[in-house]
C-alpha positions in Angstrom: -10.9 176.2 69.1 -12.7 173.3 70.8 -15.9 171.6 68.7 -17.8 168.9 69.6 -18.1 165.5 67.6 -21.5 165.4 65.9 -21.3 162.6 63.3 -19.6 159.3 62.9 -17.6 160.2 60.4 -15.4 162.3 62.7 -14.5 159.5 64.5 -11.8 158.5 62.2 -9.9 161.8 62.8 -10.8 161.1 66.5 -8.6 157.8 66.4 -6.1 158.7 64.1 -5.3 161.7 67.2 -5.8 158.9 69.7 -3.6 156.4 67.9 -0.8 159.1 66.9 -0.9 160.9 70.8 -1.0 157.3 72.6 1.5 155.5 70.7 4.5 157.7 72.8 3.0 156.6 75.9 2.9 152.9 74.9 6.7 153.2 73.4 7.7 155.1 76.7 6.1 152.0 79.0 7.1 149.1 76.9 3.5 148.5 75.9 2.6 146.7 72.4 -0.5 145.2 71.1 0.7 141.8 72.4 1.0 142.4 75.9 -1.6 145.1 76.1 -3.9 144.8 73.5 -6.3 146.8 75.6 -3.8 150.2 75.5 -5.7 152.9 73.9 -2.6 153.1 71.5 -4.5 150.1 69.8 -8.0 151.1 70.4 -10.0 150.1 67.3 -12.6 151.9 65.4 -15.6 149.8 67.1 -14.6 150.7 70.6 -14.8 154.6 69.4 -18.1 153.5 68.0 -19.7 152.4 71.1 -18.5 155.3 73.3 -20.1 157.5 70.3 -23.2 155.6 70.5 -23.3 155.3 74.4 -23.6 159.1 74.6 -20.2 160.0 75.7 -19.6 163.6 74.4 -16.4 164.2 72.2 -14.4 166.9 71.0 -11.9 167.8 69.1 -9.6 170.8 69.5 -8.5 172.9 66.4 -4.9 174.7 66.0 -4.6 176.9 62.9 -7.5 174.9 61.8 -5.9 171.6 61.9 -7.4 169.0 64.6 -4.5 168.3 67.2 -6.4 167.0 70.1 -9.3 164.7 71.1 -11.1 164.0 74.4 -14.1 162.6 75.8 -16.3 163.7 78.7 -18.6 160.7 80.3 -21.0 162.2 83.1 -21.4 159.5 85.7 -24.4 161.5 87.7 -21.8 162.8 90.7 -18.2 163.2 88.4 -17.6 163.5 84.9 -14.5 161.3 83.6 -12.3 162.9 81.3 -11.4 160.3 79.1 -8.6 159.9 76.5 -7.1 163.5 76.3 -4.9 163.0 73.4 -2.7 166.0 72.0 -0.5 165.1 69.0 3.0 164.9 70.2 4.6 167.7 67.9 1.2 170.0 69.3 2.7 169.2 73.0 3.9 172.2 75.9 1.7 174.5 74.3 -1.0 175.0 76.7 -3.5 173.0 74.7 -4.2 170.0 77.5 -4.2 172.6 80.3 -6.9 174.2 77.9 -8.7 171.2 77.6 -8.8 170.9 81.5 -10.2 174.0 81.8 -12.7 173.7 79.3 -14.0 170.5 81.5 -14.3 172.2 84.6 -16.3 175.2 82.9 -18.2 172.6 80.6 -19.2 170.4 83.8 -20.1 173.3 85.7 -22.1 174.7 83.5 -24.1 171.3 82.1 -24.1 169.1 84.9 -24.6 168.3 88.6 -21.2 166.8 88.7 -19.0 167.9 91.5 -16.0 166.1 90.3 -13.5 165.2 87.2 -12.1 161.9 87.5 -9.2 160.5 85.5 -7.4 157.3 85.0 -3.3 157.0 84.0 -0.7 154.7 84.2 0.2 155.0 88.1 3.9 154.7 87.1 3.4 157.8 84.8 4.9 160.3 86.9 5.4 163.2 84.6 1.5 163.1 83.8 0.7 162.7 87.5 2.5 165.8 88.3 1.2 167.7 85.3 -2.4 166.9 86.5 -1.4 167.5 90.1 -0.2 171.0 89.2 -3.5 171.5 87.4 -5.4 170.8 91.0 -6.2 166.9 90.6 -5.4 164.8 93.8 -4.5 161.0 93.6 -7.2 158.9 95.2 -5.9 155.5 94.4 -4.8 153.1 92.3 -5.6 149.5 91.1 -4.4 146.2 89.3 -6.6 145.1 86.3 -6.0 141.6 85.2 -6.0 142.7 81.3 -3.4 145.3 81.9 0.1 144.9 82.6 0.7 148.1 84.4 -1.5 149.7 87.6 -3.9 152.0 86.8 -3.9 155.5 88.7 -6.9 157.2 89.5 -7.1 160.9 90.2 -10.0 163.7 90.9 -10.7 167.5 90.7 -13.2 168.7 93.1 -15.3 171.6 91.5 
């Protein structure tokens, strides 16, 4: 079951899921607070609060009554950005991520005029890139940012 985050009190749950989910990615790519303090695995609560206050739509996924997944959607007009799709490691490979992408497609089509969904990932994360490709996303480019020790890859799904 997917439920919208409707209060700041829920943000601590969201942040816990984000941290536990993204720390495995950080470990896989050798990212630490020292060499990549801006990575999602180390996100401070104030960043999540700012995202909430800016109007981003945030969601939690419940599995057997437990919050096990978090994601947010930011409507940029022509596109909706799917951010921080975070599934707790022990709940991966159950189809939750695919369900979230399908939900995002339906939600975007019903509630926005956007014609595509966009994501950003670690460019060298071929497992994740291939997974998104299997769901219809197409790689559209990559960019190096000064504050990150990796290249960010961009993908999109046309609706």
